[in-house]
Legacy VTK file of the C-alpha trace (Angstrom):
# vtk DataFile Version 3.0
C-alpha trace
ASCII
DATASET POLYDATA
POINTS 354 float
-0.068 0.085 0.104
2.954 2.354 0.959
4.605 1.864 -2.811
0.747 2.707 -4.234
0.254 5.882 -2.222
4.156 6.876 -3.174
3.021 6.389 -7.408
0.167 8.135 -6.217
1.985 10.991 -4.335
4.188 11.195 -7.601
1.808 11.433 -10.241
0.263 14.461 -8.024
3.175 15.935 -7.783
4.407 15.408 -11.484
1.073 16.943 -12.583
1.481 19.971 -10.224
5.049 21.018 -11.877
4.058 20.167 -15.210
1.235 22.520 -14.897
3.464 25.136 -13.262
6.138 24.726 -15.884
3.089 25.004 -18.923
1.957 28.088 -17.750
5.329 29.959 -17.375
7.036 28.653 -20.640
3.768 28.399 -22.726
2.491 32.034 -23.548
-0.321 31.159 -25.053
-3.208 29.622 -23.543
-2.807 31.663 -20.297
-5.953 33.246 -20.195
-8.147 29.797 -20.567
-5.567 26.689 -20.369
-4.105 27.473 -17.494
-6.940 27.880 -15.152
-8.267 24.291 -16.581
-5.061 22.805 -16.163
-4.747 24.333 -12.621
-7.984 23.294 -11.167
-7.235 19.739 -12.598
-3.876 19.442 -10.774
-5.591 20.814 -6.904
-8.129 18.651 -7.838
-6.053 15.605 -7.932
-3.449 16.633 -5.721
-6.752 16.926 -2.725
-8.186 13.202 -3.697
-4.946 11.966 -3.645
-4.787 13.483 0.555
-8.337 12.820 0.980
-7.613 9.154 -0.220
-4.447 8.636 2.052
-6.633 10.506 5.130
-9.649 8.239 4.273
-7.664 4.805 3.969
-5.659 5.268 6.993
-2.347 3.762 5.539
0.904 5.445 7.364
3.247 6.000 4.831
5.801 4.857 7.275
8.941 4.163 5.477
8.484 6.252 2.454
7.087 9.499 4.518
10.487 10.895 3.492
9.922 10.484 0.064
6.252 11.368 0.412
7.392 14.926 1.975
9.898 15.363 -0.846
7.466 14.985 -3.536
4.460 17.118 -1.455
6.577 19.935 -1.211
7.308 20.014 -5.106
3.379 19.508 -5.807
3.149 22.523 -3.138
5.645 24.652 -5.187
4.548 23.650 -8.363
0.833 24.760 -7.409
1.996 27.798 -5.856
3.685 28.780 -8.949
0.611 27.793 -11.275
-1.191 30.098 -8.493
0.908 32.892 -9.351
0.488 33.000 -13.332
-3.027 32.013 -13.160
-3.739 35.215 -10.498
-1.480 37.313 -13.254
-2.607 36.363 -16.258
-6.129 34.565 -16.607
-9.311 36.555 -16.256
-10.706 37.569 -12.859
-13.906 34.860 -13.050
-11.435 32.186 -13.851
-8.478 33.029 -11.778
-10.414 32.993 -8.860
-11.553 29.304 -8.263
-8.661 27.933 -9.744
-6.690 30.004 -7.629
-8.617 29.210 -4.379
-8.591 25.199 -4.871
-5.036 25.317 -5.540
-4.040 27.387 -2.503
-6.000 24.998 -0.355
-4.517 21.875 -2.446
-0.923 23.643 -1.427
-1.632 23.804 2.381
-3.410 20.553 3.105
-0.823 17.981 1.180
0.736 18.056 4.939
-1.314 15.363 6.907
0.243 12.952 4.376
3.177 12.486 5.786
2.350 13.047 9.865
-0.304 12.982 12.046
-0.868 16.551 14.009
-1.022 15.913 17.994
-4.208 18.041 17.695
-6.433 20.233 15.914
-4.568 23.562 16.547
-0.927 21.859 15.079
-2.844 20.909 11.949
-4.591 24.514 11.100
-0.602 25.857 11.856
0.805 23.365 9.278
-1.815 24.340 6.851
-1.368 28.440 7.760
2.247 27.845 6.641
1.531 26.361 3.229
-1.404 28.724 3.106
0.996 32.165 3.579
3.409 30.534 0.510
0.263 30.709 -1.570
-1.059 34.006 -0.758
2.292 35.224 -1.226
1.817 33.773 -5.024
-0.919 35.398 -5.477
0.094 38.584 -4.473
3.306 38.564 -6.336
0.870 37.617 -9.225
-1.449 40.222 -8.657
0.891 42.829 -8.070
2.635 41.695 -11.392
-0.726 41.885 -13.375
-1.344 45.509 -11.883
2.339 46.129 -13.768
1.085 44.840 -16.979
-2.075 46.730 -16.443
-0.147 50.313 -15.866
2.009 49.307 -19.008
-0.856 48.911 -21.081
-2.457 52.025 -19.940
0.142 53.638 -20.708
0.665 52.380 -23.951
-2.759 53.501 -25.269
-2.723 56.940 -23.242
0.338 57.114 -25.656
-1.127 56.155 -28.614
-4.137 57.833 -28.367
-2.281 61.174 -27.899
-0.411 60.427 -30.875
-3.660 59.218 -32.969
-4.934 63.011 -31.735
-1.800 64.653 -32.694
-1.472 63.063 -35.916
-5.429 64.036 -36.482
-4.589 67.696 -35.618
-1.948 67.567 -37.868
-3.922 66.426 -40.583
-7.029 68.501 -39.748
-5.081 72.127 -39.879
-2.188 71.765 -42.038
-4.193 69.489 -45.087
-7.380 71.823 -44.755
-4.987 75.065 -45.127
-3.546 73.487 -48.261
-7.202 72.135 -49.393
-8.730 75.300 -49.224
-6.131 76.787 -50.763
-6.586 74.585 -53.717
-9.935 75.346 -54.050
-9.509 78.939 -54.048
-6.905 79.427 -56.293
-9.503 76.910 -58.613
-12.411 79.317 -58.082
-10.355 82.180 -59.254
-9.100 80.921 -61.703
-12.136 80.008 -63.159
-13.455 83.891 -62.488
-10.407 86.025 -63.320
-7.080 86.157 -63.471
-4.717 83.894 -65.668
-5.452 80.314 -65.201
-2.392 78.796 -66.054
-1.196 80.632 -62.993
-3.977 79.214 -61.067
-3.129 75.960 -61.611
0.418 76.392 -60.978
-0.456 77.243 -57.239
-2.842 74.800 -56.922
-0.363 72.314 -57.847
2.391 73.467 -55.564
-0.943 73.662 -52.853
-1.306 69.673 -53.435
2.468 69.414 -53.366
2.456 70.684 -49.943
-0.932 68.216 -48.943
1.224 65.137 -49.996
4.327 66.392 -47.834
2.131 66.558 -44.648
0.398 62.887 -45.990
3.873 61.195 -46.419
5.408 62.706 -43.048
2.026 61.640 -41.000
2.533 58.288 -43.164
6.171 57.798 -42.250
5.837 58.698 -38.394
3.286 55.937 -38.143
5.129 53.625 -39.851
7.547 54.049 -37.662
5.726 54.973 -34.473
8.114 57.678 -33.790
5.865 60.779 -32.224
5.537 63.834 -34.803
8.279 66.695 -34.560
7.734 70.357 -35.119
6.196 71.811 -38.112
6.336 74.770 -39.536
8.461 78.146 -38.057
8.121 81.745 -38.346
9.314 82.203 -41.115
6.407 79.858 -42.676
3.870 82.538 -41.699
5.227 85.485 -43.571
4.818 82.343 -46.619
1.233 81.461 -45.526
0.005 85.030 -45.037
1.678 85.493 -48.936
0.105 82.416 -50.640
-3.638 82.927 -48.598
-3.537 86.767 -50.251
-2.633 85.592 -53.960
-5.395 83.066 -53.537
-7.842 85.498 -52.946
-9.550 89.460 -52.727
-8.487 89.084 -49.188
-5.100 90.665 -48.177
-2.913 90.070 -45.175
-0.901 93.033 -43.642
1.449 91.052 -41.847
3.536 92.832 -38.630
6.826 91.083 -37.048
9.129 91.993 -34.886
12.690 90.358 -33.460
11.996 86.772 -33.212
15.506 85.647 -32.373
15.295 83.574 -29.038
11.848 82.082 -30.015
12.050 77.978 -29.884
11.197 75.541 -32.643
8.221 73.935 -30.455
7.175 77.549 -29.693
7.398 78.447 -33.649
5.778 75.721 -34.933
2.833 76.086 -32.505
2.778 79.926 -33.733
2.931 78.497 -37.540
-0.439 76.203 -36.426
-2.118 78.989 -34.649
-1.930 81.275 -38.355
-2.810 78.254 -40.720
-5.594 77.325 -38.313
-6.872 81.059 -38.672
-6.526 82.290 -42.088
-8.039 78.551 -42.831
-11.043 79.463 -40.603
-11.047 82.705 -42.731
-11.337 80.980 -45.872
-13.997 78.750 -44.723
-16.646 81.129 -42.603
-15.672 84.482 -43.854
-15.298 84.415 -47.739
-16.471 88.259 -47.804
-12.929 89.689 -45.895
-10.988 91.927 -47.506
-8.747 92.951 -44.668
-6.623 90.593 -42.380
-4.351 92.170 -40.148
-1.891 89.517 -38.448
0.726 90.525 -36.175
3.945 88.027 -34.748
5.553 90.027 -32.049
7.588 89.129 -28.783
7.086 92.124 -26.365
8.114 91.013 -22.489
9.367 88.386 -22.923
6.060 86.467 -24.521
5.087 85.848 -28.151
2.525 87.465 -29.066
0.257 86.347 -32.802
-3.371 88.116 -33.547
-5.098 87.312 -36.651
-8.097 89.541 -37.336
-10.663 90.214 -40.396
-13.528 91.737 -41.431
-16.319 90.490 -43.302
-18.629 88.847 -40.954
-22.042 90.770 -40.577
-25.383 90.193 -39.814
-26.497 87.574 -37.255
-24.179 84.674 -36.938
-25.212 81.592 -38.647
-25.840 78.720 -36.223
-23.665 75.699 -37.201
-21.445 72.775 -35.153
-18.343 74.031 -33.906
-15.173 71.996 -35.312
-11.769 70.888 -33.481
-9.221 73.053 -35.031
-9.637 75.765 -32.089
-10.572 73.644 -28.973
-7.653 71.570 -30.460
-5.465 74.216 -30.443
-6.220 75.746 -26.897
-5.023 72.668 -25.755
-1.862 73.078 -26.902
-1.309 76.294 -26.012
-2.478 75.848 -22.420
0.023 73.157 -22.458
2.830 75.260 -23.047
1.548 77.539 -20.491
-0.022 80.149 -22.614
-3.574 81.309 -23.701
-5.926 81.195 -26.885
-8.643 83.667 -26.507
-11.360 83.870 -30.423
-14.194 86.117 -30.044
-16.098 88.491 -32.495
-14.779 92.113 -33.116
-16.906 94.813 -34.597
-17.714 93.733 -38.487
-15.344 90.587 -38.016
-13.457 88.294 -36.101
-10.625 88.109 -34.197
-7.984 85.434 -32.881
-5.387 86.157 -29.833
-2.268 83.776 -28.509
0.434 84.301 -25.777
2.690 82.068 -25.947
5.541 82.667 -23.066
9.225 82.229 -24.280
12.371 81.500 -22.005
13.605 84.198 -19.885
17.412 85.567 -20.610
20.087 85.164 -17.677
19.457 89.186 -17.882
LINES 1 355
354 0 1 2 3 4 5 6 7 8 9 10 11 12 13 14 15 16 17 18 19 20 21 22 23 24 25 26 27 28 29 30 31 32 33 34 35 36 37 38 39 40 41 42 43 44 45 46 47 48 49 50 51 52 53 54 55 56 57 58 59 60 61 62 63 64 65 66 67 68 69 70 71 72 73 74 75 76 77 78 79 80 81 82 83 84 85 86 87 88 89 90 91 92 93 94 95 96 97 98 99 100 101 102 103 104 105 106 107 108 109 110 111 112 113 114 115 116 117 118 119 120 121 122 123 124 125 126 127 128 129 130 131 132 133 134 135 136 137 138 139 140 141 142 143 144 145 146 147 148 149 150 151 152 153 154 155 156 157 158 159 160 161 162 163 164 165 166 167 168 169 170 171 172 173 174 175 176 177 178 179 180 181 182 183 184 185 186 187 188 189 190 191 192 193 194 195 196 197 198 199 200 201 202 203 204 205 206 207 208 209 210 211 212 213 214 215 216 217 218 219 220 221 222 223 224 225 226 227 228 229 230 231 232 233 234 235 236 237 238 239 240 241 242 243 244 245 246 247 248 249 250 251 252 253 254 255 256 257 258 259 260 261 262 263 264 265 266 267 268 269 270 271 272 273 274 275 276 277 278 279 280 281 282 283 284 285 286 287 288 289 290 291 292 293 294 295 296 297 298 299 300 301 302 303 304 305 306 307 308 309 310 311 312 313 314 315 316 317 318 319 320 321 322 323 324 325 326 327 328 329 330 331 332 333 334 335 336 337 338 339 340 341 342 343 344 345 346 347 348 349 350 351 352 353
């Protein structure tokens, strides 16, 4: 009979160790297969323990071997508990971890008969603490995994939103410029010159798409797009595309960082695009880019808005810009002025040692 129970203990320990090895070295199926295997190993362990106790057989000389096998079995169950808690869904992990913890704590009576119920509880509690520790380690690693996944998801969301903002701001501007030149070419002016300007705007739109796709393919954050020199070019292109003329006033801008200059360019592009879309009768646009008192100020005002405003759903351009400006510690204000609209932004600049 002793040999029979040694074989049973060997089988139970082997199953527990194999289950732990499968969970540790086979990532596939951890969410479904591992809980089922852990339940099976725990059930077998409890069955062997219950059978040995019910038979009244004493392991005798084989007690040492049964004890070693029991410790290996308990260790395997603890490893399985940690892996189940970390990787399996909660509704599957909970019953598997509970049953395996009970099995890991209940094997001790196989090798000795406790002198009192208190000794039985103490021995079970000792091995049960190991199961609790394994579950705690698995839960902690699971928490780290969840935090890492959330951080990656948040980073990707921010990247997608920023790329969407780039496409909205720059592509909308280039496309609206293409439309304006096409319309001007059909009404008045030189059609060939209009086609040339349409082609140039289309090339800029394609460059924006190429830049965006390159960032997506290489999974890297977008760099600064545009600078203060581009503001003058954008104002010149806008004036050439329609009847409205941009009057640009600039000041010394040598100490403006690249990120701040790119945001200023973005603000101007969004403002000019909104004028073209929502104030087609505008004839005068005043654009100012100055740096008074360590602050980069951008002011864009236009006429051509008259009568009661039309009810329309607002876009996401200005709110997105306001969030970007606030992220740099600045402010963006857009409001109506007599017969027109004004967009003003203030972006802080690094202070010089003086």
